[in-house]
C-alpha positions in Angstrom: 0.0 0.0 0.0 1.3 3.4 -0.9 2.3 5.6 2.1 0.9 9.0 1.2 0.3 10.6 4.7 3.0 11.7 7.2 2.0 11.1 10.8 4.1 12.4 13.7 3.8 11.8 17.4 5.7 12.7 20.6 7.1 10.1 22.9 10.0 9.6 25.2 13.3 8.8 23.6 13.5 5.5 25.5 10.1 4.5 24.0 11.4 5.4 20.6 14.5 3.3 21.0 12.4 0.4 22.3 10.1 0.6 19.3 13.1 0.9 17.0 14.6 -2.3 18.4 11.3 -4.2 18.3 10.8 -3.2 14.6 14.4 -4.3 13.9 13.8 -7.7 15.5 10.6 -8.1 13.5 12.4 -7.3 10.3 10.1 -4.3 9.7 10.6 -0.6 9.3 9.5 1.5 12.2 6.7 2.9 10.1 5.4 -0.6 9.2 5.8 -1.8 12.7 4.0 1.1 14.4 1.2 0.9 11.8 0.7 -2.9 12.3 0.6 -2.5 16.1 -1.8 0.4 16.0 -4.1 -1.5 13.7 -4.1 -4.5 16.0 -2.2 -6.8 13.6 -0.1 -9.5 15.1 3.6 -9.0 14.7 5.3 -12.4 14.8 9.0 -12.8 15.5 10.5 -16.3 15.3 13.7 -16.6 17.2 16.3 -18.5 15.2 14.5 -18.3 11.9 17.1 -16.1 10.2 19.8 -18.7 10.7 17.5 -21.5 9.4 16.6 -19.5 6.3 20.3 -18.8 5.6 21.1 -22.5 5.8 18.1 -23.4 3.6 19.1 -20.9 1.0 22.6 -22.4 1.0 21.3 -25.9 0.5 19.0 -24.6 -2.3 22.0 -23.0 -4.1 24.0 -26.2 -3.8 21.1 -28.2 -5.3 20.7 -25.7 -8.1 24.4 -25.9 -9.0 24.1 -29.7 -9.1 21.0 -29.6 -11.3 22.8 -27.2 -13.7 25.8 -29.5 -13.9 23.6 -32.5 -14.5 21.7 -30.8 -17.3 25.1 -29.9 -18.9 26.1 -33.5 -18.7 29.1 -32.8 -16.4 27.6 -34.8 -13.5 25.9 -38.1 -13.9 25.9 -39.5 -10.3 25.5 -37.3 -7.3 26.0 -38.2 -3.6 23.4 -36.2 -1.7 24.1 -37.7 1.7 25.6 -34.4 3.0 22.6 -32.4 1.6 20.1 -34.9 3.1 22.0 -34.6 6.5 22.0 -30.8 6.4 18.3 -30.7 5.5 17.5 -33.2 8.3 19.3 -30.9 10.8 17.4 -27.9 9.5 14.1 -29.7 9.9 15.1 -30.6 13.5 15.9 -27.0 14.2 12.6 -25.8 12.8 10.8 -28.3 15.0 12.7 -27.0 18.1 11.7 -23.4 17.1 8.1 -24.4 16.8 8.1 -26.3 20.1 9.5 -23.3 21.9 6.4 -21.4 20.8 8.4 -18.1 20.9 6.6 -16.6 18.0 
């Protein structure tokens, strides 16, 4: 949605810093964070998700490289044991995050 209105408010500098930190933790801009909170929308922060996503992207890149090599005929047999192991560890990490219910 286009932001076409400027809205200002007064608050204590400590409150502003707290809001800034909460917005940062949620991966949102201060404007988006404050708007979501004021409109009663739920802001979800999943602890540990950033690291999981980084690992998942890495696995995806590795798989894409292998697929590209296979299509080029440069690879015919691939041992995916390490990829399978990394993916299993990621799944276990996601399960732990969900069990903590810190989101």
